[in-house]
KOLGU-470951 format. One record per residue: z, x, y of N, C-alpha, C in turn. Coordinates in nm, 2 decimals. Each point is the difference from the previous one (the first is absolute). Layout:
N
<rec n_z="Z" n_x="X" n_y="Y" ca_z="Z" ca_x="X" ca_y="Y" c_z="Z" c_x="X" c_y="Y"/>
...
This chain:
163
<rec n_z="9.63" n_x="4.04" n_y="5.98" ca_z="0.08" ca_x="0.00" ca_y="-0.12" c_z="0.13" c_x="-0.06" c_y="0.03"/>
<rec n_z="0.06" n_x="-0.05" n_y="-0.11" ca_z="0.13" ca_x="-0.07" ca_y="0.01" c_z="0.11" c_x="0.09" c_y="0.03"/>
<rec n_z="0.07" n_x="-0.04" n_y="0.11" ca_z="0.12" ca_x="0.07" ca_y="0.05" c_z="0.13" c_x="-0.06" c_y="-0.06"/>
<rec n_z="-0.01" n_x="-0.12" n_y="-0.05" ca_z="0.11" ca_x="-0.08" ca_y="-0.04" c_z="0.05" c_x="0.04" c_y="-0.15"/>
<rec n_z="-0.09" n_x="0.04" n_y="-0.08" ca_z="0.03" ca_x="0.02" ca_y="-0.14" c_z="-0.06" c_x="0.14" c_y="-0.04"/>
<rec n_z="0.08" n_x="0.10" n_y="0.01" ca_z="-0.06" ca_x="0.14" ca_y="-0.03" c_z="-0.05" c_x="0.01" c_y="-0.15"/>
<rec n_z="0.07" n_x="-0.07" n_y="-0.09" ca_z="-0.05" ca_x="0.00" ca_y="-0.14" c_z="-0.13" c_x="-0.06" c_y="-0.02"/>
<rec n_z="-0.02" n_x="-0.12" n_y="0.08" ca_z="-0.13" ca_x="-0.06" ca_y="-0.01" c_z="-0.11" c_x="0.09" c_y="0.05"/>
<rec n_z="0.03" n_x="0.07" n_y="0.11" ca_z="-0.10" ca_x="0.10" ca_y="0.06" c_z="-0.03" c_x="0.11" c_y="-0.10"/>
<rec n_z="0.10" n_x="0.05" n_y="-0.07" ca_z="-0.02" ca_x="0.11" ca_y="-0.10" c_z="-0.08" c_x="-0.05" c_y="-0.12"/>
<rec n_z="0.03" n_x="-0.13" n_y="-0.04" ca_z="-0.07" ca_x="-0.06" ca_y="-0.11" c_z="-0.15" c_x="-0.02" c_y="0.04"/>
<rec n_z="-0.02" n_x="-0.04" n_y="0.12" ca_z="-0.14" ca_x="-0.03" ca_y="0.05" c_z="-0.08" c_x="0.13" c_y="0.00"/>
<rec n_z="0.07" n_x="0.11" n_y="0.04" ca_z="-0.07" ca_x="0.13" ca_y="0.00" c_z="-0.03" c_x="0.05" c_y="-0.14"/>
<rec n_z="0.10" n_x="-0.02" n_y="-0.09" ca_z="-0.02" ca_x="0.04" ca_y="-0.14" c_z="-0.11" c_x="-0.08" c_y="-0.06"/>
<rec n_z="0.00" n_x="-0.13" n_y="0.03" ca_z="-0.10" ca_x="-0.09" ca_y="-0.06" c_z="-0.14" c_x="0.04" c_y="0.05"/>
<rec n_z="-0.01" n_x="0.02" n_y="0.13" ca_z="-0.13" ca_x="0.05" ca_y="0.06" c_z="-0.05" c_x="0.12" c_y="-0.07"/>
<rec n_z="0.09" n_x="0.10" n_y="-0.02" ca_z="-0.04" ca_x="0.13" ca_y="-0.06" c_z="-0.04" c_x="-0.02" c_y="-0.15"/>
<rec n_z="0.07" n_x="-0.08" n_y="-0.07" ca_z="-0.02" ca_x="-0.03" ca_y="-0.14" c_z="-0.14" c_x="-0.07" c_y="-0.02"/>
<rec n_z="-0.01" n_x="-0.11" n_y="0.08" ca_z="-0.13" ca_x="-0.08" ca_y="-0.01" c_z="-0.12" c_x="0.08" c_y="0.04"/>
<rec n_z="0.02" n_x="0.08" n_y="0.11" ca_z="-0.11" ca_x="0.08" ca_y="0.05" c_z="-0.05" c_x="0.10" c_y="-0.11"/>
<rec n_z="0.10" n_x="0.07" n_y="-0.07" ca_z="-0.04" ca_x="0.09" ca_y="-0.10" c_z="-0.06" c_x="-0.07" c_y="-0.12"/>
<rec n_z="0.06" n_x="-0.12" n_y="-0.04" ca_z="-0.06" ca_x="-0.07" ca_y="-0.11" c_z="-0.14" c_x="-0.05" c_y="0.02"/>
<rec n_z="-0.02" n_x="-0.05" n_y="0.12" ca_z="-0.14" ca_x="-0.05" ca_y="0.04" c_z="-0.10" c_x="0.12" c_y="0.00"/>
<rec n_z="0.04" n_x="0.11" n_y="0.05" ca_z="-0.09" ca_x="0.12" ca_y="0.01" c_z="-0.03" c_x="0.04" c_y="-0.15"/>
<rec n_z="0.09" n_x="0.01" n_y="-0.08" ca_z="-0.02" ca_x="0.04" ca_y="-0.14" c_z="-0.09" c_x="-0.10" c_y="-0.07"/>
<rec n_z="0.03" n_x="-0.13" n_y="0.02" ca_z="-0.08" ca_x="-0.10" ca_y="-0.07" c_z="-0.14" c_x="0.00" c_y="0.05"/>
<rec n_z="-0.02" n_x="0.02" n_y="0.13" ca_z="-0.14" ca_x="0.01" ca_y="0.05" c_z="-0.08" c_x="0.11" c_y="-0.06"/>
<rec n_z="0.06" n_x="0.11" n_y="-0.02" ca_z="-0.07" ca_x="0.11" ca_y="-0.06" c_z="-0.02" c_x="-0.02" c_y="-0.15"/>
<rec n_z="0.10" n_x="-0.06" n_y="-0.07" ca_z="-0.01" ca_x="-0.03" ca_y="-0.14" c_z="-0.11" c_x="-0.10" c_y="-0.02"/>
<rec n_z="0.00" n_x="-0.11" n_y="0.08" ca_z="-0.10" ca_x="-0.10" ca_y="-0.02" c_z="-0.14" c_x="0.05" c_y="0.03"/>
<rec n_z="-0.01" n_x="0.08" n_y="0.11" ca_z="-0.13" ca_x="0.06" ca_y="0.03" c_z="-0.05" c_x="0.09" c_y="-0.11"/>
<rec n_z="0.08" n_x="0.08" n_y="-0.06" ca_z="-0.04" ca_x="0.09" ca_y="-0.10" c_z="-0.04" c_x="-0.08" c_y="-0.13"/>
<rec n_z="0.07" n_x="-0.10" n_y="-0.03" ca_z="-0.03" ca_x="-0.08" ca_y="-0.12" c_z="-0.12" c_x="-0.09" c_y="0.02"/>
<rec n_z="0.00" n_x="-0.07" n_y="0.11" ca_z="-0.11" ca_x="-0.10" ca_y="0.03" c_z="-0.13" c_x="0.06" c_y="0.03"/>
<rec n_z="0.00" n_x="0.11" n_y="0.08" ca_z="-0.13" ca_x="0.06" ca_y="0.04" c_z="-0.08" c_x="0.05" c_y="-0.11"/>
<rec n_z="0.06" n_x="0.04" n_y="-0.12" ca_z="-0.08" ca_x="0.04" ca_y="-0.11" c_z="-0.07" c_x="-0.11" c_y="-0.07"/>
<rec n_z="0.01" n_x="-0.12" n_y="0.05" ca_z="-0.06" ca_x="-0.12" ca_y="-0.06" c_z="-0.12" c_x="-0.05" c_y="0.09"/>
<rec n_z="-0.05" n_x="0.08" n_y="0.09" ca_z="-0.11" ca_x="-0.04" ca_y="0.08" c_z="0.03" c_x="-0.09" c_y="0.12"/>
<rec n_z="0.13" n_x="-0.02" n_y="0.03" ca_z="0.03" ca_x="-0.09" ca_y="0.12" c_z="0.12" c_x="0.07" c_y="0.07"/>
<rec n_z="0.00" n_x="-0.03" n_y="0.13" ca_z="0.12" ca_x="0.04" ca_y="0.08" c_z="0.12" c_x="-0.09" c_y="-0.02"/>
<rec n_z="0.11" n_x="0.04" n_y="0.05" ca_z="0.12" ca_x="-0.08" ca_y="-0.01" c_z="-0.02" c_x="-0.13" c_y="0.07"/>
<rec n_z="-0.07" n_x="0.00" n_y="0.12" ca_z="-0.02" ca_x="-0.12" ca_y="0.07" c_z="-0.10" c_x="-0.09" c_y="-0.08"/>
<rec n_z="-0.10" n_x="0.05" n_y="-0.06" ca_z="-0.09" ca_x="-0.08" ca_y="-0.08" c_z="0.07" c_x="-0.06" c_y="-0.12"/>
<rec n_z="0.09" n_x="0.08" n_y="-0.06" ca_z="0.08" ca_x="-0.05" ca_y="-0.11" c_z="0.09" c_x="-0.12" c_y="0.05"/>
<rec n_z="0.06" n_x="0.01" n_y="0.12" ca_z="0.07" ca_x="-0.11" ca_y="0.05" c_z="-0.08" c_x="-0.13" c_y="0.01"/>
<rec n_z="-0.13" n_x="0.02" n_y="0.05" ca_z="-0.09" ca_x="-0.11" ca_y="0.01" c_z="-0.03" c_x="-0.06" c_y="-0.13"/>
<rec n_z="-0.02" n_x="0.08" n_y="-0.10" ca_z="-0.03" ca_x="-0.05" ca_y="-0.14" c_z="0.13" c_x="-0.07" c_y="-0.05"/>
<rec n_z="0.11" n_x="0.05" n_y="0.03" ca_z="0.13" ca_x="-0.06" ca_y="-0.04" c_z="0.01" c_x="-0.15" c_y="0.06"/>
<rec n_z="-0.02" n_x="-0.01" n_y="0.13" ca_z="0.01" ca_x="-0.13" ca_y="0.06" c_z="-0.11" c_x="-0.10" c_y="-0.06"/>
<rec n_z="-0.12" n_x="0.05" n_y="-0.01" ca_z="-0.11" ca_x="-0.09" ca_y="-0.06" c_z="0.03" c_x="-0.03" c_y="-0.14"/>
<rec n_z="0.06" n_x="0.09" n_y="-0.08" ca_z="0.03" ca_x="-0.03" ca_y="-0.14" c_z="0.12" c_x="-0.11" c_y="0.00"/>
<rec n_z="0.10" n_x="0.02" n_y="0.08" ca_z="0.11" ca_x="-0.08" ca_y="0.00" c_z="-0.02" c_x="-0.14" c_y="0.06"/>
<rec n_z="-0.08" n_x="0.00" n_y="0.11" ca_z="-0.02" ca_x="-0.13" ca_y="0.08" c_z="-0.13" c_x="-0.07" c_y="-0.03"/>
<rec n_z="-0.09" n_x="0.07" n_y="-0.07" ca_z="-0.13" ca_x="-0.06" ca_y="-0.03" c_z="-0.09" c_x="0.02" c_y="0.13"/>
<rec n_z="-0.10" n_x="-0.09" n_y="0.01" ca_z="-0.09" ca_x="0.02" ca_y="0.12" c_z="0.07" c_x="-0.02" c_y="0.13"/>
<rec n_z="-0.03" n_x="0.09" n_y="0.09" ca_z="0.06" ca_x="-0.01" ca_y="0.14" c_z="-0.11" c_x="0.03" c_y="0.10"/>
<rec n_z="0.01" n_x="-0.06" n_y="0.12" ca_z="-0.08" ca_x="0.04" ca_y="0.11" c_z="0.05" c_x="0.13" c_y="0.06"/>
<rec n_z="-0.09" n_x="0.06" n_y="0.07" ca_z="0.03" ca_x="0.14" ca_y="0.05" c_z="0.13" c_x="-0.01" c_y="0.09"/>
<rec n_z="0.01" n_x="-0.10" n_y="0.08" ca_z="0.12" ca_x="-0.01" ca_y="0.09" c_z="0.13" c_x="-0.01" c_y="-0.08"/>
<rec n_z="-0.01" n_x="-0.08" n_y="-0.10" ca_z="0.12" ca_x="-0.02" ca_y="-0.09" c_z="0.04" c_x="0.14" c_y="-0.06"/>
<rec n_z="-0.10" n_x="0.07" n_y="-0.05" ca_z="0.02" ca_x="0.13" ca_y="-0.06" c_z="0.06" c_x="0.10" c_y="0.10"/>
<rec n_z="-0.06" n_x="0.00" n_y="0.12" ca_z="0.05" ca_x="0.08" ca_y="0.10" c_z="0.15" c_x="-0.02" c_y="0.03"/>
<rec n_z="0.03" n_x="-0.13" n_y="0.01" ca_z="0.14" ca_x="-0.04" ca_y="0.03" c_z="0.10" c_x="0.05" c_y="-0.11"/>
<rec n_z="-0.05" n_x="-0.02" n_y="-0.13" ca_z="0.09" ca_x="0.04" ca_y="-0.11" c_z="0.02" c_x="0.15" c_y="0.00"/>
<rec n_z="-0.11" n_x="0.08" n_y="0.04" ca_z="0.01" ca_x="0.14" ca_y="0.00" c_z="0.06" c_x="0.06" c_y="0.12"/>
<rec n_z="0.03" n_x="-0.08" n_y="0.10" ca_z="0.05" ca_x="0.04" ca_y="0.13" c_z="-0.10" c_x="0.10" c_y="0.07"/>
<rec n_z="-0.13" n_x="-0.04" n_y="-0.01" ca_z="-0.10" ca_x="0.08" ca_y="0.07" c_z="-0.08" c_x="-0.09" c_y="0.09"/>
<rec n_z="-0.07" n_x="0.06" n_y="0.09" ca_z="-0.09" ca_x="-0.08" ca_y="0.08" c_z="-0.13" c_x="-0.03" c_y="-0.08"/>
<rec n_z="-0.07" n_x="-0.10" n_y="0.05" ca_z="-0.11" ca_x="-0.06" ca_y="-0.07" c_z="-0.11" c_x="0.11" c_y="-0.02"/>
<rec n_z="-0.03" n_x="0.08" n_y="0.10" ca_z="-0.11" ca_x="0.10" ca_y="-0.01" c_z="0.04" c_x="0.11" c_y="-0.11"/>
<rec n_z="0.12" n_x="0.04" n_y="0.00" ca_z="0.04" ca_x="0.10" ca_y="-0.10" c_z="-0.01" c_x="-0.06" c_y="-0.14"/>
<rec n_z="0.05" n_x="-0.13" n_y="-0.02" ca_z="-0.01" ca_x="-0.07" ca_y="-0.12" c_z="-0.15" c_x="-0.01" c_y="-0.05"/>
<rec n_z="-0.09" n_x="-0.03" n_y="0.10" ca_z="-0.14" ca_x="-0.01" ca_y="-0.03" c_z="-0.06" c_x="0.13" c_y="-0.06"/>
<rec n_z="0.04" n_x="0.11" n_y="0.06" ca_z="-0.05" ca_x="0.13" ca_y="-0.05" c_z="0.06" c_x="0.02" c_y="-0.14"/>
<rec n_z="0.12" n_x="-0.03" n_y="-0.03" ca_z="0.06" ca_x="0.01" ca_y="-0.13" c_z="-0.08" c_x="-0.08" c_y="-0.10"/>
<rec n_z="-0.02" n_x="-0.13" n_y="0.04" ca_z="-0.08" ca_x="-0.09" ca_y="-0.09" c_z="-0.14" c_x="0.05" c_y="-0.02"/>
<rec n_z="-0.07" n_x="0.05" n_y="0.10" ca_z="-0.13" ca_x="0.05" ca_y="-0.01" c_z="-0.01" c_x="0.11" c_y="-0.11"/>
<rec n_z="0.09" n_x="0.09" n_y="0.00" ca_z="0.00" ca_x="0.11" ca_y="-0.09" c_z="0.03" c_x="-0.06" c_y="-0.14"/>
<rec n_z="0.08" n_x="-0.10" n_y="-0.02" ca_z="0.03" ca_x="-0.06" ca_y="-0.13" c_z="-0.12" c_x="-0.07" c_y="-0.05"/>
<rec n_z="-0.07" n_x="-0.07" n_y="0.09" ca_z="-0.13" ca_x="-0.07" ca_y="-0.04" c_z="-0.10" c_x="0.10" c_y="-0.05"/>
<rec n_z="-0.02" n_x="0.11" n_y="0.07" ca_z="-0.09" ca_x="0.11" ca_y="-0.04" c_z="0.03" c_x="0.05" c_y="-0.13"/>
<rec n_z="0.13" n_x="0.01" n_y="-0.04" ca_z="0.04" ca_x="0.06" ca_y="-0.12" c_z="0.00" c_x="-0.11" c_y="-0.12"/>
<rec n_z="-0.02" n_x="-0.12" n_y="0.04" ca_z="-0.01" ca_x="-0.11" ca_y="-0.10" c_z="0.13" c_x="-0.06" c_y="-0.04"/>
<rec n_z="0.11" n_x="0.03" n_y="0.08" ca_z="0.13" ca_x="-0.05" ca_y="-0.03" c_z="0.03" c_x="-0.14" c_y="0.07"/>
<rec n_z="-0.08" n_x="-0.03" n_y="0.10" ca_z="0.02" ca_x="-0.13" ca_y="0.07" c_z="-0.13" c_x="-0.06" c_y="0.03"/>
<rec n_z="0.00" n_x="-0.13" n_y="0.00" ca_z="-0.13" ca_x="-0.07" ca_y="0.03" c_z="0.03" c_x="-0.10" c_y="0.12"/>
<rec n_z="-0.10" n_x="-0.02" n_y="0.08" ca_z="0.01" ca_x="-0.10" ca_y="0.10" c_z="-0.08" c_x="-0.13" c_y="-0.05"/>
<rec n_z="0.07" n_x="-0.11" n_y="0.01" ca_z="-0.05" ca_x="-0.13" ca_y="-0.04" c_z="-0.01" c_x="-0.09" c_y="0.13"/>
<rec n_z="-0.13" n_x="-0.04" n_y="0.03" ca_z="-0.01" ca_x="-0.09" ca_y="0.12" c_z="0.08" c_x="-0.13" c_y="-0.02"/>
<rec n_z="0.05" n_x="-0.04" n_y="0.12" ca_z="0.08" ca_x="-0.13" ca_y="0.00" c_z="-0.10" c_x="-0.11" c_y="0.02"/>
<rec n_z="0.00" n_x="-0.10" n_y="-0.09" ca_z="-0.10" ca_x="-0.11" ca_y="0.01" c_z="0.03" c_x="-0.09" c_y="0.12"/>
<rec n_z="0.12" n_x="0.00" n_y="0.05" ca_z="0.04" ca_x="-0.09" ca_y="0.11" c_z="-0.02" c_x="0.07" c_y="0.13"/>
<rec n_z="0.00" n_x="0.13" n_y="0.01" ca_z="-0.02" ca_x="0.07" ca_y="0.12" c_z="-0.09" c_x="0.12" c_y="-0.02"/>
<rec n_z="-0.12" n_x="-0.01" n_y="0.04" ca_z="-0.10" ca_x="0.11" ca_y="-0.03" c_z="0.04" c_x="0.13" c_y="0.06"/>
<rec n_z="0.08" n_x="0.01" n_y="0.10" ca_z="0.04" ca_x="0.13" ca_y="0.06" c_z="0.11" c_x="0.06" c_y="-0.09"/>
<rec n_z="0.08" n_x="-0.07" n_y="-0.08" ca_z="0.11" ca_x="0.05" ca_y="-0.07" c_z="-0.04" c_x="0.04" c_y="-0.14"/>
<rec n_z="0.07" n_x="0.10" n_y="-0.05" ca_z="-0.01" ca_x="0.04" ca_y="-0.14" c_z="0.14" c_x="0.02" c_y="-0.06"/>
<rec n_z="0.00" n_x="-0.02" n_y="-0.13" ca_z="0.12" ca_x="0.03" ca_y="-0.07" c_z="-0.01" c_x="0.13" c_y="-0.07"/>
<rec n_z="0.10" n_x="0.08" n_y="0.00" ca_z="0.00" ca_x="0.13" ca_y="-0.07" c_z="0.07" c_x="-0.02" c_y="-0.13"/>
<rec n_z="-0.06" n_x="0.05" n_y="-0.11" ca_z="0.06" ca_x="-0.02" ca_y="-0.13" c_z="-0.02" c_x="0.14" c_y="-0.08"/>
<rec n_z="0.11" n_x="0.03" n_y="-0.07" ca_z="-0.01" ca_x="0.12" ca_y="-0.08" c_z="-0.09" c_x="-0.02" c_y="-0.12"/>
<rec n_z="-0.08" n_x="0.09" n_y="-0.03" ca_z="-0.09" ca_x="-0.02" ca_y="-0.12" c_z="0.08" c_x="0.04" c_y="-0.12"/>
<rec n_z="-0.06" n_x="-0.03" n_y="-0.12" ca_z="0.07" ca_x="0.04" ca_y="-0.12" c_z="0.04" c_x="0.15" c_y="-0.01"/>
<rec n_z="-0.10" n_x="0.08" n_y="0.06" ca_z="0.03" ca_x="0.14" ca_y="0.00" c_z="0.11" c_x="0.04" c_y="0.10"/>
<rec n_z="0.01" n_x="-0.07" n_y="0.11" ca_z="0.10" ca_x="0.02" ca_y="0.10" c_z="0.14" c_x="-0.04" c_y="-0.06"/>
<rec n_z="0.01" n_x="-0.11" n_y="-0.07" ca_z="0.12" ca_x="-0.05" ca_y="-0.06" c_z="0.04" c_x="0.10" c_y="-0.11"/>
<rec n_z="-0.09" n_x="0.05" n_y="-0.08" ca_z="0.03" ca_x="0.09" ca_y="-0.10" c_z="0.05" c_x="0.13" c_y="0.05"/>
<rec n_z="-0.06" n_x="0.05" n_y="0.11" ca_z="0.04" ca_x="0.12" ca_y="0.07" c_z="0.14" c_x="-0.01" c_y="0.05"/>
<rec n_z="0.03" n_x="-0.11" n_y="0.07" ca_z="0.13" ca_x="-0.02" ca_y="0.06" c_z="0.11" c_x="-0.01" c_y="-0.11"/>
<rec n_z="-0.03" n_x="-0.07" n_y="-0.11" ca_z="0.09" ca_x="-0.01" ca_y="-0.11" c_z="0.03" c_x="0.14" c_y="-0.06"/>
<rec n_z="-0.10" n_x="0.08" n_y="-0.01" ca_z="0.02" ca_x="0.14" ca_y="-0.05" c_z="0.09" c_x="0.08" c_y="0.09"/>
<rec n_z="-0.03" n_x="-0.01" n_y="0.13" ca_z="0.08" ca_x="0.08" ca_y="0.10" c_z="0.14" c_x="-0.05" c_y="-0.01"/>
<rec n_z="0.02" n_x="-0.13" n_y="0.00" ca_z="0.13" ca_x="-0.07" ca_y="0.00" c_z="0.08" c_x="0.05" c_y="-0.12"/>
<rec n_z="-0.06" n_x="0.00" n_y="-0.12" ca_z="0.07" ca_x="0.04" ca_y="-0.12" c_z="0.05" c_x="0.15" c_y="0.01"/>
<rec n_z="-0.09" n_x="0.08" n_y="0.06" ca_z="0.04" ca_x="0.14" ca_y="0.02" c_z="0.12" c_x="0.01" c_y="0.10"/>
<rec n_z="0.00" n_x="-0.07" n_y="0.10" ca_z="0.11" ca_x="0.00" ca_y="0.10" c_z="0.13" c_x="-0.05" c_y="-0.06"/>
<rec n_z="-0.01" n_x="-0.11" n_y="-0.08" ca_z="0.12" ca_x="-0.06" ca_y="-0.07" c_z="0.05" c_x="0.10" c_y="-0.10"/>
<rec n_z="-0.08" n_x="0.07" n_y="-0.07" ca_z="0.04" ca_x="0.10" ca_y="-0.10" c_z="0.08" c_x="0.11" c_y="0.08"/>
<rec n_z="-0.04" n_x="0.04" n_y="0.11" ca_z="0.07" ca_x="0.10" ca_y="0.08" c_z="0.13" c_x="-0.06" c_y="0.05"/>
<rec n_z="0.01" n_x="-0.12" n_y="0.04" ca_z="0.12" ca_x="-0.07" ca_y="0.04" c_z="0.10" c_x="0.00" c_y="-0.11"/>
<rec n_z="-0.05" n_x="-0.03" n_y="-0.12" ca_z="0.09" ca_x="-0.01" ca_y="-0.12" c_z="0.06" c_x="0.14" c_y="-0.02"/>
<rec n_z="-0.07" n_x="0.11" n_y="0.01" ca_z="0.05" ca_x="0.13" ca_y="-0.02" c_z="0.10" c_x="0.03" c_y="0.11"/>
<rec n_z="-0.03" n_x="-0.04" n_y="0.12" ca_z="0.09" ca_x="0.02" ca_y="0.12" c_z="0.14" c_x="-0.06" c_y="-0.02"/>
<rec n_z="0.00" n_x="-0.12" n_y="-0.05" ca_z="0.13" ca_x="-0.07" ca_y="-0.01" c_z="0.07" c_x="0.00" c_y="-0.14"/>
<rec n_z="-0.06" n_x="0.06" n_y="-0.09" ca_z="0.05" ca_x="0.00" ca_y="-0.14" c_z="0.14" c_x="0.05" c_y="-0.01"/>
<rec n_z="0.04" n_x="0.10" n_y="0.08" ca_z="0.13" ca_x="0.06" ca_y="-0.01" c_z="0.11" c_x="-0.09" c_y="0.07"/>
<rec n_z="-0.04" n_x="-0.10" n_y="0.07" ca_z="0.10" ca_x="-0.09" ca_y="0.07" c_z="0.05" c_x="-0.11" c_y="-0.09"/>
<rec n_z="0.12" n_x="-0.04" n_y="0.02" ca_z="0.05" ca_x="-0.11" ca_y="-0.08" c_z="-0.07" c_x="-0.13" c_y="0.04"/>
<rec n_z="-0.01" n_x="-0.10" n_y="-0.08" ca_z="-0.06" ca_x="-0.13" ca_y="0.03" c_z="0.06" c_x="-0.06" c_y="0.13"/>
<rec n_z="0.13" n_x="0.02" n_y="0.02" ca_z="0.07" ca_x="-0.06" ca_y="0.12" c_z="-0.05" c_x="0.07" c_y="0.13"/>
<rec n_z="-0.01" n_x="0.14" n_y="-0.01" ca_z="-0.05" ca_x="0.07" ca_y="0.12" c_z="-0.15" c_x="-0.03" c_y="0.02"/>
<rec n_z="-0.08" n_x="-0.02" n_y="-0.10" ca_z="-0.14" ca_x="-0.03" ca_y="0.02" c_z="-0.01" c_x="-0.14" c_y="0.07"/>
<rec n_z="0.07" n_x="-0.10" n_y="-0.05" ca_z="0.00" ca_x="-0.13" ca_y="0.06" c_z="0.05" c_x="0.00" c_y="0.14"/>
<rec n_z="0.11" n_x="0.07" n_y="0.03" ca_z="0.05" ca_x="0.01" ca_y="0.13" c_z="-0.10" c_x="0.06" c_y="0.10"/>
<rec n_z="-0.07" n_x="0.11" n_y="-0.05" ca_z="-0.09" ca_x="0.07" ca_y="0.08" c_z="-0.12" c_x="-0.09" c_y="0.04"/>
<rec n_z="-0.05" n_x="-0.08" n_y="-0.10" ca_z="-0.11" ca_x="-0.09" ca_y="0.02" c_z="0.04" c_x="-0.11" c_y="0.10"/>
<rec n_z="0.12" n_x="-0.05" n_y="-0.01" ca_z="0.06" ca_x="-0.10" ca_y="0.09" c_z="0.01" c_x="0.05" c_y="0.14"/>
<rec n_z="0.04" n_x="0.13" n_y="0.02" ca_z="0.02" ca_x="0.06" ca_y="0.13" c_z="-0.14" c_x="0.02" c_y="0.06"/>
<rec n_z="-0.09" n_x="0.05" n_y="-0.07" ca_z="-0.14" ca_x="0.02" ca_y="0.05" c_z="-0.07" c_x="-0.13" c_y="0.04"/>
<rec n_z="0.02" n_x="-0.10" n_y="-0.08" ca_z="-0.06" ca_x="-0.14" ca_y="0.03" c_z="0.07" c_x="-0.05" c_y="0.13"/>
<rec n_z="0.13" n_x="0.01" n_y="0.01" ca_z="0.07" ca_x="-0.05" ca_y="0.12" c_z="-0.05" c_x="0.08" c_y="0.13"/>
<rec n_z="-0.01" n_x="0.13" n_y="-0.01" ca_z="-0.05" ca_x="0.07" ca_y="0.11" c_z="-0.14" c_x="-0.03" c_y="0.04"/>
<rec n_z="-0.08" n_x="-0.02" n_y="-0.10" ca_z="-0.14" ca_x="-0.04" ca_y="0.02" c_z="-0.01" c_x="-0.13" c_y="0.07"/>
<rec n_z="0.08" n_x="-0.10" n_y="-0.05" ca_z="0.00" ca_x="-0.13" ca_y="0.07" c_z="0.04" c_x="0.01" c_y="0.14"/>
<rec n_z="0.10" n_x="0.08" n_y="0.04" ca_z="0.04" ca_x="0.02" ca_y="0.13" c_z="-0.11" c_x="0.06" c_y="0.09"/>
<rec n_z="-0.06" n_x="0.10" n_y="-0.05" ca_z="-0.11" ca_x="0.07" ca_y="0.07" c_z="-0.11" c_x="-0.10" c_y="0.02"/>
<rec n_z="-0.04" n_x="-0.07" n_y="-0.10" ca_z="-0.11" ca_x="-0.10" ca_y="0.01" c_z="0.03" c_x="-0.10" c_y="0.10"/>
<rec n_z="0.12" n_x="-0.06" n_y="0.00" ca_z="0.04" ca_x="-0.10" ca_y="0.10" c_z="-0.01" c_x="0.06" c_y="0.14"/>
<rec n_z="0.04" n_x="0.13" n_y="0.02" ca_z="0.00" ca_x="0.06" ca_y="0.13" c_z="-0.15" c_x="0.02" c_y="0.04"/>
<rec n_z="-0.09" n_x="0.02" n_y="-0.09" ca_z="-0.14" ca_x="0.03" ca_y="0.03" c_z="-0.09" c_x="-0.13" c_y="0.00"/>
<rec n_z="0.06" n_x="-0.11" n_y="-0.01" ca_z="-0.08" ca_x="-0.13" ca_y="0.01" c_z="-0.07" c_x="0.00" c_y="0.14"/>
<rec n_z="-0.12" n_x="-0.05" n_y="0.00" ca_z="-0.07" ca_x="0.00" ca_y="0.13" c_z="0.07" c_x="-0.09" c_y="0.11"/>
<rec n_z="0.08" n_x="-0.10" n_y="-0.05" ca_z="0.07" ca_x="-0.08" ca_y="0.10" c_z="0.12" c_x="0.07" c_y="0.05"/>
<rec n_z="0.04" n_x="0.11" n_y="-0.05" ca_z="0.12" ca_x="0.08" ca_y="0.04" c_z="-0.04" c_x="0.07" c_y="0.13"/>
<rec n_z="0.08" n_x="-0.01" n_y="0.10" ca_z="-0.03" ca_x="0.07" ca_y="0.13" c_z="0.01" c_x="0.15" c_y="-0.01"/>
<rec n_z="0.05" n_x="0.05" n_y="-0.11" ca_z="0.01" ca_x="0.15" ca_y="-0.01" c_z="-0.14" c_x="0.06" c_y="-0.05"/>
<rec n_z="-0.09" n_x="-0.09" n_y="-0.04" ca_z="-0.12" ca_x="0.05" ca_y="-0.06" c_z="-0.13" c_x="-0.04" c_y="0.08"/>
<rec n_z="-0.10" n_x="0.08" n_y="0.00" ca_z="-0.13" ca_x="-0.03" ca_y="0.05" c_z="-0.09" c_x="0.01" c_y="-0.11"/>
<rec n_z="-0.06" n_x="-0.11" n_y="-0.05" ca_z="-0.09" ca_x="0.00" ca_y="-0.11" c_z="0.08" c_x="0.04" c_y="-0.12"/>
<rec n_z="-0.06" n_x="0.10" n_y="-0.07" ca_z="0.07" ca_x="0.05" ca_y="-0.12" c_z="0.08" c_x="0.13" c_y="0.03"/>
<rec n_z="0.01" n_x="0.04" n_y="0.13" ca_z="0.07" ca_x="0.12" ca_y="0.03" c_z="0.14" c_x="-0.04" c_y="0.05"/>
<rec n_z="0.10" n_x="0.05" n_y="-0.06" ca_z="0.14" ca_x="-0.03" ca_y="0.04" c_z="0.05" c_x="0.10" c_y="0.10"/>
<rec n_z="0.09" n_x="-0.05" n_y="0.09" ca_z="0.06" ca_x="0.10" ca_y="0.09" c_z="0.15" c_x="-0.01" c_y="-0.02"/>
């Protein structure tokens, strides 16, 4: 920890505690809202990426989800069984397949997303527009810093696991 700036250290501790609590509550909220729709939170993330990015190969999806390929494969297998994702053979490479969200998968993701956004609206309704915008800006800036720190080329990371 920083010995040079005690306020920076105190702020880092406060940020850690605040983000840790926020993430914990969001995980439980997301799990409770998403799981009643026949998918896990991880499966919903896969549907989100496939809906937003279109067809992806398994390795691409794994990288976006910050998961290893075998875990992503199990997630996709369950979504295929439920009819939310389909595998399309690649005409150029017989070994490769593209993963695509089905119409049912897209509809399910959009329904879940609408519910989550409605909850966010209730959560921030009491804040002024300036505070809402500043909060979004801070969260995006922190996310950008964490993402850069967790890039595979960064020496602080091994694969998708940051140290």
